[in-house]
C-alpha positions as CSV (number, residue, x, y, z in Angstrom):
1,M,16.1,-118.9,14.7
2,K,19.2,-116.9,13.6
3,K,21.3,-120.0,14.3
4,L,19.1,-122.1,12.0
5,L,19.2,-119.6,9.2
6,L,23.0,-119.3,9.5
7,M,23.4,-123.1,9.4
8,C,21.1,-123.3,6.4
9,A,23.0,-120.6,4.6
10,A,26.4,-122.3,5.3
11,A,25.1,-125.7,4.2
12,S,23.8,-124.2,0.9
13,C,27.1,-122.4,0.3
14,M,28.9,-125.7,0.8
15,A,26.6,-127.5,-1.6
16,V,27.1,-124.9,-4.2
17,G,30.8,-125.2,-3.8
18,Q,30.7,-128.9,-4.2
19,V,28.5,-128.7,-7.3
20,H,30.9,-126.1,-8.8
21,A,33.9,-128.3,-8.2
22,Q,32.1,-131.3,-9.9
23,V,31.2,-129.2,-12.9
24,N,34.7,-127.8,-13.4
25,T,36.6,-131.1,-12.9
26,P,36.9,-133.0,-16.2
27,P,36.1,-136.7,-15.9
28,A,39.0,-139.1,-16.0
29,A,37.7,-140.7,-19.2
30,A,37.7,-137.3,-21.0
31,T,41.4,-137.3,-21.8
32,D,42.1,-136.8,-25.5
33,P,42.7,-140.2,-27.2
34,A,44.8,-138.5,-29.9
35,M,47.1,-137.1,-27.3
36,A,47.4,-140.5,-25.6
37,E,48.3,-142.0,-29.0
38,Y,50.8,-139.2,-29.7
39,K,52.5,-139.8,-26.3
40,A,52.6,-143.6,-26.9
41,A,54.2,-143.0,-30.4
42,R,56.7,-140.6,-28.9
43,D,57.6,-143.2,-26.2
44,K,58.0,-145.9,-28.9
45,I,60.3,-143.7,-30.8
46,S,62.5,-143.2,-27.7
47,A,62.4,-146.9,-27.0
48,D,63.4,-147.8,-30.6
49,Y,66.3,-145.3,-30.4
50,K,67.6,-146.8,-27.2
51,A,67.3,-150.3,-28.7
52,D,69.1,-149.2,-31.9
53,K,71.8,-147.5,-29.9
54,A,72.3,-150.5,-27.7
55,A,72.7,-152.7,-30.8
56,C,75.6,-150.4,-31.8
57,D,77.5,-151.1,-28.6
58,A,78.6,-154.5,-29.9
59,M,80.3,-152.8,-32.9
60,K,83.7,-151.2,-32.9
61,D,85.5,-148.3,-34.5
62,N,83.8,-146.5,-37.4
63,A,81.1,-149.1,-37.8
64,K,79.9,-148.2,-34.3
65,D,80.0,-144.4,-35.2
66,V,78.0,-145.1,-38.4
67,C,75.5,-147.2,-36.5
68,I,75.0,-144.4,-33.9
69,E,74.5,-141.8,-36.6
70,E,71.9,-144.1,-38.3
71,A,70.1,-144.5,-35.0
72,K,70.1,-140.7,-34.3
73,G,68.9,-140.0,-37.8
74,K,66.1,-142.6,-37.6
75,E,64.9,-141.0,-34.3
76,K,65.0,-137.5,-35.8
77,I,63.0,-138.5,-38.8
78,A,60.5,-140.5,-36.8
79,K,59.9,-137.5,-34.5
80,A,59.5,-135.1,-37.4
81,E,57.1,-137.5,-39.1
82,L,55.1,-137.8,-35.9
83,E,54.8,-134.0,-35.6
84,Q,53.7,-133.9,-39.3
85,K,51.1,-136.6,-38.5
86,Q,49.9,-134.8,-35.4
87,K,49.8,-131.3,-36.9
88,P,49.9,-131.5,-40.7
89,S,51.4,-128.4,-42.3
90,D,53.8,-127.2,-44.9
91,S,56.3,-126.3,-42.2
92,N,56.2,-129.7,-40.6
93,A,56.6,-131.3,-44.1
94,R,59.7,-129.3,-44.6
95,K,61.0,-130.4,-41.2
96,V,60.5,-134.0,-42.2
97,A,62.5,-133.4,-45.4
98,E,65.2,-131.5,-43.4
99,A,65.5,-134.3,-40.9
100,K,66.0,-136.8,-43.8
101,V,68.6,-134.7,-45.5
102,E,70.5,-134.1,-42.2
103,A,70.4,-137.8,-41.3
104,A,71.6,-138.9,-44.7
105,Y,74.4,-136.4,-44.6
106,A,75.6,-137.4,-41.1
107,V,75.6,-141.1,-42.0
108,A,77.4,-140.4,-45.4
109,K,80.0,-138.2,-43.7
110,E,80.6,-140.8,-41.1
111,K,81.0,-143.6,-43.7
112,C,83.6,-141.4,-45.4
113,D,85.8,-141.8,-42.3
114,D,86.6,-145.4,-43.4
115,Q,88.5,-144.0,-46.4
116,K,91.8,-142.3,-46.7
117,G,93.3,-139.5,-48.7
118,D,91.7,-138.5,-52.0
119,A,89.0,-141.1,-51.7
120,K,87.9,-139.6,-48.4
121,S,87.9,-136.1,-49.8
122,A,85.9,-137.1,-52.8
123,C,83.4,-139.0,-50.5
124,V,83.0,-135.9,-48.3
125,K,82.5,-133.6,-51.3
126,E,79.9,-136.0,-52.7
127,A,78.1,-136.1,-49.3
128,K,78.1,-132.3,-49.1
129,A,76.8,-132.0,-52.7
130,T,74.0,-134.4,-51.9
131,E,73.2,-132.4,-48.8
132,A,73.2,-129.1,-50.7
133,K,70.9,-130.5,-53.3
134,G,68.5,-131.7,-50.6
135,K,68.5,-128.3,-48.9
136,A,67.9,-126.6,-52.3
137,D,64.9,-129.0,-52.8
138,I,63.6,-128.0,-49.3
139,K,64.0,-124.3,-50.1
140,A,62.0,-124.8,-53.3
141,M,59.2,-126.3,-51.1
142,K,58.8,-123.0,-49.3
143,K,57.8,-121.2,-52.6
């Protein structure tokens, strides 16, 4: 009789354990579709960057450098915009604006390397002035 009671008790404990495991395990279909979409978009951004960078390999000298900076900038902007789309906020909006300003400055500065002497200096000054204006606009967004 004791043996029968022990076996019944053990069986009921095992059944409770299995039910508990089933209740606490999320079903496979319950994954968040928004998160899956976010990951897919992030993977697409990475793939686009790799494709853009590969396209730059055919170029030479400063044109290649400009192309690479454009690819990097495009990637940074796309990532910032994805974050803004995923979690809209003023902070993420500023990050998008910052990414655009930084990318534009990097490309403009790289394009200045094609020039020599005073023209190059003027080009760099203009790029820095444009960057400073962009940063000032971003700072004004905080207020």
